[in-house]
Chimera marker file (.cmm) of the C-alpha trace (Angstrom):
<marker_set name="trace">
<marker id="1" x="-22.468" y="7.132" z="-4.121" r="1" g="1" b="0" radius="0.5"/>
<marker id="2" x="-23.345" y="6.773" z="-0.470" r="1" g="1" b="0" radius="0.5"/>
<marker id="3" x="-24.831" y="3.590" z="0.979" r="1" g="1" b="0" radius="0.5"/>
<marker id="4" x="-28.465" y="4.085" z="1.981" r="1" g="1" b="0" radius="0.5"/>
<marker id="5" x="-27.850" y="2.578" z="5.407" r="1" g="1" b="0" radius="0.5"/>
<marker id="6" x="-25.531" y="5.439" z="6.319" r="1" g="1" b="0" radius="0.5"/>
<marker id="7" x="-26.822" y="8.939" z="6.736" r="1" g="1" b="0" radius="0.5"/>
<marker id="8" x="-24.292" y="11.695" z="6.065" r="1" g="1" b="0" radius="0.5"/>
<marker id="9" x="-22.447" y="12.609" z="9.225" r="1" g="1" b="0" radius="0.5"/>
<marker id="10" x="-20.217" y="15.546" z="10.103" r="1" g="1" b="0" radius="0.5"/>
<marker id="11" x="-16.575" y="14.885" z="9.314" r="1" g="1" b="0" radius="0.5"/>
<marker id="12" x="-14.830" y="13.469" z="12.370" r="1" g="1" b="0" radius="0.5"/>
<marker id="13" x="-12.207" y="15.668" z="14.000" r="1" g="1" b="0" radius="0.5"/>
<marker id="14" x="-9.610" y="12.914" z="13.513" r="1" g="1" b="0" radius="0.5"/>
<marker id="15" x="-10.248" y="12.634" z="9.757" r="1" g="1" b="0" radius="0.5"/>
<marker id="16" x="-7.558" y="15.122" z="8.563" r="1" g="1" b="0" radius="0.5"/>
<marker id="17" x="-4.924" y="13.409" z="10.726" r="1" g="1" b="0" radius="0.5"/>
<marker id="18" x="-5.826" y="9.954" z="9.404" r="1" g="1" b="0" radius="0.5"/>
<marker id="19" x="-5.953" y="11.200" z="5.793" r="1" g="1" b="0" radius="0.5"/>
<marker id="20" x="-2.550" y="12.878" z="6.095" r="1" g="1" b="0" radius="0.5"/>
<marker id="21" x="-1.078" y="9.792" z="7.803" r="1" g="1" b="0" radius="0.5"/>
<marker id="22" x="-2.407" y="7.640" z="4.927" r="1" g="1" b="0" radius="0.5"/>
<marker id="23" x="-0.716" y="9.929" z="2.412" r="1" g="1" b="0" radius="0.5"/>
<marker id="24" x="2.589" y="9.881" z="4.332" r="1" g="1" b="0" radius="0.5"/>
<marker id="25" x="2.568" y="6.090" z="4.674" r="1" g="1" b="0" radius="0.5"/>
<marker id="26" x="2.014" y="5.590" z="0.956" r="1" g="1" b="0" radius="0.5"/>
<marker id="27" x="4.618" y="8.253" z="0.146" r="1" g="1" b="0" radius="0.5"/>
<marker id="28" x="7.112" y="6.312" z="2.265" r="1" g="1" b="0" radius="0.5"/>
<marker id="29" x="6.277" y="3.211" z="0.205" r="1" g="1" b="0" radius="0.5"/>
<marker id="30" x="7.021" y="5.191" z="-2.954" r="1" g="1" b="0" radius="0.5"/>
<marker id="31" x="10.333" y="6.376" z="-1.472" r="1" g="1" b="0" radius="0.5"/>
<marker id="32" x="11.143" y="2.711" z="-0.834" r="1" g="1" b="0" radius="0.5"/>
<marker id="33" x="10.372" y="1.938" z="-4.480" r="1" g="1" b="0" radius="0.5"/>
<marker id="34" x="12.736" y="4.652" z="-5.679" r="1" g="1" b="0" radius="0.5"/>
<marker id="35" x="15.454" y="3.442" z="-3.305" r="1" g="1" b="0" radius="0.5"/>
<marker id="36" x="14.956" y="-0.091" z="-4.631" r="1" g="1" b="0" radius="0.5"/>
<marker id="37" x="15.276" y="1.129" z="-8.223" r="1" g="1" b="0" radius="0.5"/>
<marker id="38" x="18.465" y="3.047" z="-7.446" r="1" g="1" b="0" radius="0.5"/>
<marker id="39" x="20.109" y="0.275" z="-5.427" r="1" g="1" b="0" radius="0.5"/>
<marker id="40" x="23.193" y="-1.356" z="-6.859" r="1" g="1" b="0" radius="0.5"/>
<marker id="41" x="22.983" y="-5.007" z="-5.750" r="1" g="1" b="0" radius="0.5"/>
<marker id="42" x="26.784" y="-5.157" z="-5.561" r="1" g="1" b="0" radius="0.5"/>
<marker id="43" x="26.681" y="-2.775" z="-2.580" r="1" g="1" b="0" radius="0.5"/>
<marker id="44" x="24.400" y="-5.054" z="-0.539" r="1" g="1" b="0" radius="0.5"/>
<marker id="45" x="25.428" y="-7.739" z="1.956" r="1" g="1" b="0" radius="0.5"/>
<marker id="46" x="25.290" y="-11.207" z="0.374" r="1" g="1" b="0" radius="0.5"/>
<marker id="47" x="21.985" y="-12.241" z="1.975" r="1" g="1" b="0" radius="0.5"/>
<marker id="48" x="20.242" y="-9.027" z="0.910" r="1" g="1" b="0" radius="0.5"/>
<marker id="49" x="21.808" y="-9.232" z="-2.556" r="1" g="1" b="0" radius="0.5"/>
<marker id="50" x="20.448" y="-12.758" z="-3.028" r="1" g="1" b="0" radius="0.5"/>
<marker id="51" x="16.975" y="-11.588" z="-2.010" r="1" g="1" b="0" radius="0.5"/>
<marker id="52" x="17.220" y="-8.515" z="-4.246" r="1" g="1" b="0" radius="0.5"/>
<marker id="53" x="18.286" y="-10.574" z="-7.259" r="1" g="1" b="0" radius="0.5"/>
<marker id="54" x="15.681" y="-13.308" z="-6.659" r="1" g="1" b="0" radius="0.5"/>
<marker id="55" x="12.765" y="-10.866" z="-6.750" r="1" g="1" b="0" radius="0.5"/>
<marker id="56" x="10.937" y="-11.241" z="-10.075" r="1" g="1" b="0" radius="0.5"/>
<marker id="57" x="10.546" y="-7.971" z="-12.007" r="1" g="1" b="0" radius="0.5"/>
<marker id="58" x="6.780" y="-8.472" z="-12.262" r="1" g="1" b="0" radius="0.5"/>
<marker id="59" x="6.542" y="-8.663" z="-8.456" r="1" g="1" b="0" radius="0.5"/>
<marker id="60" x="8.373" y="-5.349" z="-8.158" r="1" g="1" b="0" radius="0.5"/>
<marker id="61" x="6.101" y="-3.852" z="-10.849" r="1" g="1" b="0" radius="0.5"/>
<marker id="62" x="3.000" y="-4.939" z="-8.935" r="1" g="1" b="0" radius="0.5"/>
<marker id="63" x="4.342" y="-3.330" z="-5.764" r="1" g="1" b="0" radius="0.5"/>
<marker id="64" x="4.903" y="-0.119" z="-7.731" r="1" g="1" b="0" radius="0.5"/>
<marker id="65" x="1.273" y="-0.177" z="-8.872" r="1" g="1" b="0" radius="0.5"/>
<marker id="66" x="0.163" y="-0.762" z="-5.289" r="1" g="1" b="0" radius="0.5"/>
<marker id="67" x="2.187" y="2.036" z="-3.750" r="1" g="1" b="0" radius="0.5"/>
<marker id="68" x="1.445" y="4.537" z="-6.539" r="1" g="1" b="0" radius="0.5"/>
<marker id="69" x="-2.299" y="3.804" z="-6.368" r="1" g="1" b="0" radius="0.5"/>
<marker id="70" x="-2.009" y="4.163" z="-2.589" r="1" g="1" b="0" radius="0.5"/>
<marker id="71" x="-0.237" y="7.509" z="-2.948" r="1" g="1" b="0" radius="0.5"/>
<marker id="72" x="-2.998" y="8.737" z="-5.256" r="1" g="1" b="0" radius="0.5"/>
<marker id="73" x="-5.602" y="7.362" z="-2.837" r="1" g="1" b="0" radius="0.5"/>
<marker id="74" x="-3.913" y="9.116" z="0.080" r="1" g="1" b="0" radius="0.5"/>
<marker id="75" x="-3.907" y="12.405" z="-1.803" r="1" g="1" b="0" radius="0.5"/>
<marker id="76" x="-7.583" y="11.914" z="-2.675" r="1" g="1" b="0" radius="0.5"/>
<marker id="77" x="-8.339" y="11.287" z="1.007" r="1" g="1" b="0" radius="0.5"/>
<marker id="78" x="-6.595" y="14.527" z="1.956" r="1" g="1" b="0" radius="0.5"/>
<marker id="79" x="-8.709" y="16.483" z="-0.550" r="1" g="1" b="0" radius="0.5"/>
<marker id="80" x="-11.837" y="14.465" z="0.401" r="1" g="1" b="0" radius="0.5"/>
<marker id="81" x="-12.628" y="12.863" z="-2.951" r="1" g="1" b="0" radius="0.5"/>
<marker id="82" x="-14.746" y="9.705" z="-3.229" r="1" g="1" b="0" radius="0.5"/>
<marker id="83" x="-12.332" y="8.256" z="-5.814" r="1" g="1" b="0" radius="0.5"/>
<marker id="84" x="-9.992" y="7.609" z="-2.862" r="1" g="1" b="0" radius="0.5"/>
<marker id="85" x="-11.872" y="4.403" z="-2.122" r="1" g="1" b="0" radius="0.5"/>
<marker id="86" x="-11.337" y="3.037" z="-5.650" r="1" g="1" b="0" radius="0.5"/>
<marker id="87" x="-7.665" y="4.030" z="-5.652" r="1" g="1" b="0" radius="0.5"/>
<marker id="88" x="-7.145" y="2.334" z="-2.307" r="1" g="1" b="0" radius="0.5"/>
<marker id="89" x="-8.940" y="-0.783" z="-3.555" r="1" g="1" b="0" radius="0.5"/>
<marker id="90" x="-6.515" y="-0.919" z="-6.508" r="1" g="1" b="0" radius="0.5"/>
<marker id="91" x="-3.661" y="-0.509" z="-4.030" r="1" g="1" b="0" radius="0.5"/>
<marker id="92" x="-4.987" y="-3.279" z="-1.792" r="1" g="1" b="0" radius="0.5"/>
<marker id="93" x="-5.497" y="-5.733" z="-4.664" r="1" g="1" b="0" radius="0.5"/>
<marker id="94" x="-2.002" y="-4.972" z="-5.991" r="1" g="1" b="0" radius="0.5"/>
<marker id="95" x="-0.506" y="-5.543" z="-2.538" r="1" g="1" b="0" radius="0.5"/>
<marker id="96" x="-2.276" y="-8.901" z="-2.210" r="1" g="1" b="0" radius="0.5"/>
<marker id="97" x="-0.895" y="-9.938" z="-5.624" r="1" g="1" b="0" radius="0.5"/>
<marker id="98" x="2.540" y="-8.587" z="-4.631" r="1" g="1" b="0" radius="0.5"/>
<marker id="99" x="2.598" y="-10.647" z="-1.442" r="1" g="1" b="0" radius="0.5"/>
<marker id="100" x="1.278" y="-13.740" z="-3.240" r="1" g="1" b="0" radius="0.5"/>
<marker id="101" x="3.915" y="-13.253" z="-5.942" r="1" g="1" b="0" radius="0.5"/>
<marker id="102" x="6.656" y="-13.342" z="-3.365" r="1" g="1" b="0" radius="0.5"/>
<marker id="103" x="5.380" y="-16.594" z="-1.907" r="1" g="1" b="0" radius="0.5"/>
<marker id="104" x="4.774" y="-18.384" z="-5.210" r="1" g="1" b="0" radius="0.5"/>
<marker id="105" x="8.298" y="-17.597" z="-6.394" r="1" g="1" b="0" radius="0.5"/>
<marker id="106" x="10.141" y="-20.451" z="-4.690" r="1" g="1" b="0" radius="0.5"/>
<marker id="107" x="13.656" y="-18.999" z="-4.979" r="1" g="1" b="0" radius="0.5"/>
<marker id="108" x="12.498" y="-15.720" z="-3.433" r="1" g="1" b="0" radius="0.5"/>
<marker id="109" x="10.270" y="-17.347" z="-0.795" r="1" g="1" b="0" radius="0.5"/>
<marker id="110" x="13.124" y="-19.547" z="0.445" r="1" g="1" b="0" radius="0.5"/>
<marker id="111" x="15.258" y="-16.469" z="1.138" r="1" g="1" b="0" radius="0.5"/>
<marker id="112" x="12.646" y="-14.646" z="3.233" r="1" g="1" b="0" radius="0.5"/>
<marker id="113" x="13.294" y="-14.472" z="6.959" r="1" g="1" b="0" radius="0.5"/>
<marker id="114" x="10.553" y="-14.378" z="9.571" r="1" g="1" b="0" radius="0.5"/>
<marker id="115" x="11.220" y="-10.652" z="9.991" r="1" g="1" b="0" radius="0.5"/>
<marker id="116" x="10.852" y="-10.103" z="6.218" r="1" g="1" b="0" radius="0.5"/>
<marker id="117" x="7.523" y="-11.920" z="6.235" r="1" g="1" b="0" radius="0.5"/>
<marker id="118" x="6.333" y="-9.896" z="9.239" r="1" g="1" b="0" radius="0.5"/>
<marker id="119" x="7.141" y="-6.639" z="7.417" r="1" g="1" b="0" radius="0.5"/>
<marker id="120" x="5.331" y="-7.798" z="4.273" r="1" g="1" b="0" radius="0.5"/>
<marker id="121" x="2.241" y="-8.801" z="6.253" r="1" g="1" b="0" radius="0.5"/>
<marker id="122" x="2.352" y="-5.477" z="8.136" r="1" g="1" b="0" radius="0.5"/>
<marker id="123" x="2.437" y="-3.574" z="4.825" r="1" g="1" b="0" radius="0.5"/>
<marker id="124" x="-0.587" y="-5.547" z="3.642" r="1" g="1" b="0" radius="0.5"/>
<marker id="125" x="-2.411" y="-4.897" z="6.941" r="1" g="1" b="0" radius="0.5"/>
<marker id="126" x="-1.698" y="-1.164" z="6.764" r="1" g="1" b="0" radius="0.5"/>
<marker id="127" x="-2.913" y="-1.034" z="3.156" r="1" g="1" b="0" radius="0.5"/>
<marker id="128" x="-6.108" y="-2.850" z="4.157" r="1" g="1" b="0" radius="0.5"/>
<marker id="129" x="-6.615" y="-0.404" z="7.038" r="1" g="1" b="0" radius="0.5"/>
<marker id="130" x="-6.245" y="2.608" z="4.743" r="1" g="1" b="0" radius="0.5"/>
<marker id="131" x="-8.680" y="1.038" z="2.271" r="1" g="1" b="0" radius="0.5"/>
<marker id="132" x="-11.138" y="0.461" z="5.136" r="1" g="1" b="0" radius="0.5"/>
<marker id="133" x="-10.692" y="4.092" z="6.210" r="1" g="1" b="0" radius="0.5"/>
<marker id="134" x="-11.434" y="5.316" z="2.671" r="1" g="1" b="0" radius="0.5"/>
<marker id="135" x="-14.513" y="3.086" z="2.468" r="1" g="1" b="0" radius="0.5"/>
<marker id="136" x="-15.699" y="4.185" z="5.910" r="1" g="1" b="0" radius="0.5"/>
<marker id="137" x="-15.192" y="7.834" z="4.948" r="1" g="1" b="0" radius="0.5"/>
<marker id="138" x="-17.230" y="7.443" z="1.758" r="1" g="1" b="0" radius="0.5"/>
<marker id="139" x="-20.015" y="5.638" z="3.610" r="1" g="1" b="0" radius="0.5"/>
<marker id="140" x="-20.202" y="8.452" z="6.170" r="1" g="1" b="0" radius="0.5"/>
<marker id="141" x="-20.489" y="11.047" z="3.413" r="1" g="1" b="0" radius="0.5"/>
<marker id="142" x="-17.149" y="12.645" z="4.193" r="1" g="1" b="0" radius="0.5"/>
<marker id="143" x="-15.918" y="12.347" z="0.606" r="1" g="1" b="0" radius="0.5"/>
<marker id="144" x="-17.412" y="14.122" z="-2.392" r="1" g="1" b="0" radius="0.5"/>
<link id1="1" id2="2" r="1" g="1" b="0" radius="0.2"/>
<link id1="2" id2="3" r="1" g="1" b="0" radius="0.2"/>
<link id1="3" id2="4" r="1" g="1" b="0" radius="0.2"/>
<link id1="4" id2="5" r="1" g="1" b="0" radius="0.2"/>
<link id1="5" id2="6" r="1" g="1" b="0" radius="0.2"/>
<link id1="6" id2="7" r="1" g="1" b="0" radius="0.2"/>
<link id1="7" id2="8" r="1" g="1" b="0" radius="0.2"/>
<link id1="8" id2="9" r="1" g="1" b="0" radius="0.2"/>
<link id1="9" id2="10" r="1" g="1" b="0" radius="0.2"/>
<link id1="10" id2="11" r="1" g="1" b="0" radius="0.2"/>
<link id1="11" id2="12" r="1" g="1" b="0" radius="0.2"/>
<link id1="12" id2="13" r="1" g="1" b="0" radius="0.2"/>
<link id1="13" id2="14" r="1" g="1" b="0" radius="0.2"/>
<link id1="14" id2="15" r="1" g="1" b="0" radius="0.2"/>
<link id1="15" id2="16" r="1" g="1" b="0" radius="0.2"/>
<link id1="16" id2="17" r="1" g="1" b="0" radius="0.2"/>
<link id1="17" id2="18" r="1" g="1" b="0" radius="0.2"/>
<link id1="18" id2="19" r="1" g="1" b="0" radius="0.2"/>
<link id1="19" id2="20" r="1" g="1" b="0" radius="0.2"/>
<link id1="20" id2="21" r="1" g="1" b="0" radius="0.2"/>
<link id1="21" id2="22" r="1" g="1" b="0" radius="0.2"/>
<link id1="22" id2="23" r="1" g="1" b="0" radius="0.2"/>
<link id1="23" id2="24" r="1" g="1" b="0" radius="0.2"/>
<link id1="24" id2="25" r="1" g="1" b="0" radius="0.2"/>
<link id1="25" id2="26" r="1" g="1" b="0" radius="0.2"/>
<link id1="26" id2="27" r="1" g="1" b="0" radius="0.2"/>
<link id1="27" id2="28" r="1" g="1" b="0" radius="0.2"/>
<link id1="28" id2="29" r="1" g="1" b="0" radius="0.2"/>
<link id1="29" id2="30" r="1" g="1" b="0" radius="0.2"/>
<link id1="30" id2="31" r="1" g="1" b="0" radius="0.2"/>
<link id1="31" id2="32" r="1" g="1" b="0" radius="0.2"/>
<link id1="32" id2="33" r="1" g="1" b="0" radius="0.2"/>
<link id1="33" id2="34" r="1" g="1" b="0" radius="0.2"/>
<link id1="34" id2="35" r="1" g="1" b="0" radius="0.2"/>
<link id1="35" id2="36" r="1" g="1" b="0" radius="0.2"/>
<link id1="36" id2="37" r="1" g="1" b="0" radius="0.2"/>
<link id1="37" id2="38" r="1" g="1" b="0" radius="0.2"/>
<link id1="38" id2="39" r="1" g="1" b="0" radius="0.2"/>
<link id1="39" id2="40" r="1" g="1" b="0" radius="0.2"/>
<link id1="40" id2="41" r="1" g="1" b="0" radius="0.2"/>
<link id1="41" id2="42" r="1" g="1" b="0" radius="0.2"/>
<link id1="42" id2="43" r="1" g="1" b="0" radius="0.2"/>
<link id1="43" id2="44" r="1" g="1" b="0" radius="0.2"/>
<link id1="44" id2="45" r="1" g="1" b="0" radius="0.2"/>
<link id1="45" id2="46" r="1" g="1" b="0" radius="0.2"/>
<link id1="46" id2="47" r="1" g="1" b="0" radius="0.2"/>
<link id1="47" id2="48" r="1" g="1" b="0" radius="0.2"/>
<link id1="48" id2="49" r="1" g="1" b="0" radius="0.2"/>
<link id1="49" id2="50" r="1" g="1" b="0" radius="0.2"/>
<link id1="50" id2="51" r="1" g="1" b="0" radius="0.2"/>
<link id1="51" id2="52" r="1" g="1" b="0" radius="0.2"/>
<link id1="52" id2="53" r="1" g="1" b="0" radius="0.2"/>
<link id1="53" id2="54" r="1" g="1" b="0" radius="0.2"/>
<link id1="54" id2="55" r="1" g="1" b="0" radius="0.2"/>
<link id1="55" id2="56" r="1" g="1" b="0" radius="0.2"/>
<link id1="56" id2="57" r="1" g="1" b="0" radius="0.2"/>
<link id1="57" id2="58" r="1" g="1" b="0" radius="0.2"/>
<link id1="58" id2="59" r="1" g="1" b="0" radius="0.2"/>
<link id1="59" id2="60" r="1" g="1" b="0" radius="0.2"/>
<link id1="60" id2="61" r="1" g="1" b="0" radius="0.2"/>
<link id1="61" id2="62" r="1" g="1" b="0" radius="0.2"/>
<link id1="62" id2="63" r="1" g="1" b="0" radius="0.2"/>
<link id1="63" id2="64" r="1" g="1" b="0" radius="0.2"/>
<link id1="64" id2="65" r="1" g="1" b="0" radius="0.2"/>
<link id1="65" id2="66" r="1" g="1" b="0" radius="0.2"/>
<link id1="66" id2="67" r="1" g="1" b="0" radius="0.2"/>
<link id1="67" id2="68" r="1" g="1" b="0" radius="0.2"/>
<link id1="68" id2="69" r="1" g="1" b="0" radius="0.2"/>
<link id1="69" id2="70" r="1" g="1" b="0" radius="0.2"/>
<link id1="70" id2="71" r="1" g="1" b="0" radius="0.2"/>
<link id1="71" id2="72" r="1" g="1" b="0" radius="0.2"/>
<link id1="72" id2="73" r="1" g="1" b="0" radius="0.2"/>
<link id1="73" id2="74" r="1" g="1" b="0" radius="0.2"/>
<link id1="74" id2="75" r="1" g="1" b="0" radius="0.2"/>
<link id1="75" id2="76" r="1" g="1" b="0" radius="0.2"/>
<link id1="76" id2="77" r="1" g="1" b="0" radius="0.2"/>
<link id1="77" id2="78" r="1" g="1" b="0" radius="0.2"/>
<link id1="78" id2="79" r="1" g="1" b="0" radius="0.2"/>
<link id1="79" id2="80" r="1" g="1" b="0" radius="0.2"/>
<link id1="80" id2="81" r="1" g="1" b="0" radius="0.2"/>
<link id1="81" id2="82" r="1" g="1" b="0" radius="0.2"/>
<link id1="82" id2="83" r="1" g="1" b="0" radius="0.2"/>
<link id1="83" id2="84" r="1" g="1" b="0" radius="0.2"/>
<link id1="84" id2="85" r="1" g="1" b="0" radius="0.2"/>
<link id1="85" id2="86" r="1" g="1" b="0" radius="0.2"/>
<link id1="86" id2="87" r="1" g="1" b="0" radius="0.2"/>
<link id1="87" id2="88" r="1" g="1" b="0" radius="0.2"/>
<link id1="88" id2="89" r="1" g="1" b="0" radius="0.2"/>
<link id1="89" id2="90" r="1" g="1" b="0" radius="0.2"/>
<link id1="90" id2="91" r="1" g="1" b="0" radius="0.2"/>
<link id1="91" id2="92" r="1" g="1" b="0" radius="0.2"/>
<link id1="92" id2="93" r="1" g="1" b="0" radius="0.2"/>
<link id1="93" id2="94" r="1" g="1" b="0" radius="0.2"/>
<link id1="94" id2="95" r="1" g="1" b="0" radius="0.2"/>
<link id1="95" id2="96" r="1" g="1" b="0" radius="0.2"/>
<link id1="96" id2="97" r="1" g="1" b="0" radius="0.2"/>
<link id1="97" id2="98" r="1" g="1" b="0" radius="0.2"/>
<link id1="98" id2="99" r="1" g="1" b="0" radius="0.2"/>
<link id1="99" id2="100" r="1" g="1" b="0" radius="0.2"/>
<link id1="100" id2="101" r="1" g="1" b="0" radius="0.2"/>
<link id1="101" id2="102" r="1" g="1" b="0" radius="0.2"/>
<link id1="102" id2="103" r="1" g="1" b="0" radius="0.2"/>
<link id1="103" id2="104" r="1" g="1" b="0" radius="0.2"/>
<link id1="104" id2="105" r="1" g="1" b="0" radius="0.2"/>
<link id1="105" id2="106" r="1" g="1" b="0" radius="0.2"/>
<link id1="106" id2="107" r="1" g="1" b="0" radius="0.2"/>
<link id1="107" id2="108" r="1" g="1" b="0" radius="0.2"/>
<link id1="108" id2="109" r="1" g="1" b="0" radius="0.2"/>
<link id1="109" id2="110" r="1" g="1" b="0" radius="0.2"/>
<link id1="110" id2="111" r="1" g="1" b="0" radius="0.2"/>
<link id1="111" id2="112" r="1" g="1" b="0" radius="0.2"/>
<link id1="112" id2="113" r="1" g="1" b="0" radius="0.2"/>
<link id1="113" id2="114" r="1" g="1" b="0" radius="0.2"/>
<link id1="114" id2="115" r="1" g="1" b="0" radius="0.2"/>
<link id1="115" id2="116" r="1" g="1" b="0" radius="0.2"/>
<link id1="116" id2="117" r="1" g="1" b="0" radius="0.2"/>
<link id1="117" id2="118" r="1" g="1" b="0" radius="0.2"/>
<link id1="118" id2="119" r="1" g="1" b="0" radius="0.2"/>
<link id1="119" id2="120" r="1" g="1" b="0" radius="0.2"/>
<link id1="120" id2="121" r="1" g="1" b="0" radius="0.2"/>
<link id1="121" id2="122" r="1" g="1" b="0" radius="0.2"/>
<link id1="122" id2="123" r="1" g="1" b="0" radius="0.2"/>
<link id1="123" id2="124" r="1" g="1" b="0" radius="0.2"/>
<link id1="124" id2="125" r="1" g="1" b="0" radius="0.2"/>
<link id1="125" id2="126" r="1" g="1" b="0" radius="0.2"/>
<link id1="126" id2="127" r="1" g="1" b="0" radius="0.2"/>
<link id1="127" id2="128" r="1" g="1" b="0" radius="0.2"/>
<link id1="128" id2="129" r="1" g="1" b="0" radius="0.2"/>
<link id1="129" id2="130" r="1" g="1" b="0" radius="0.2"/>
<link id1="130" id2="131" r="1" g="1" b="0" radius="0.2"/>
<link id1="131" id2="132" r="1" g="1" b="0" radius="0.2"/>
<link id1="132" id2="133" r="1" g="1" b="0" radius="0.2"/>
<link id1="133" id2="134" r="1" g="1" b="0" radius="0.2"/>
<link id1="134" id2="135" r="1" g="1" b="0" radius="0.2"/>
<link id1="135" id2="136" r="1" g="1" b="0" radius="0.2"/>
<link id1="136" id2="137" r="1" g="1" b="0" radius="0.2"/>
<link id1="137" id2="138" r="1" g="1" b="0" radius="0.2"/>
<link id1="138" id2="139" r="1" g="1" b="0" radius="0.2"/>
<link id1="139" id2="140" r="1" g="1" b="0" radius="0.2"/>
<link id1="140" id2="141" r="1" g="1" b="0" radius="0.2"/>
<link id1="141" id2="142" r="1" g="1" b="0" radius="0.2"/>
<link id1="142" id2="143" r="1" g="1" b="0" radius="0.2"/>
<link id1="143" id2="144" r="1" g="1" b="0" radius="0.2"/>
</marker_set>
């Protein structure tokens, strides 16, 4: 449903590029999930192995929900469906819980470097931006 304060507008020329970029970004997150699942911790350097082994399974599961919902949301953006906004909201909420889960798990938190934290915050910021894009697109009447 469109907000009354926004009249339908023609789809912006940049919309397909942004929708496709959203899909690619979330697909890359899903590739990262698969790589994480297939990783043998014994093959990692000691610092990465410690981080890998300290990550709680529920935190990984939440990230999977976030990236999969984001992938679905990205696909829905590409095909211009209003459900993209809800899927991206699920993704955003999951990513917030994922990030919070990493910081409340003391053993994991203590192993995070500044670079690791920067990457995690960047992932959250990108997810928020894609959610905002989906919301903006729905409000403009670009999604059906």
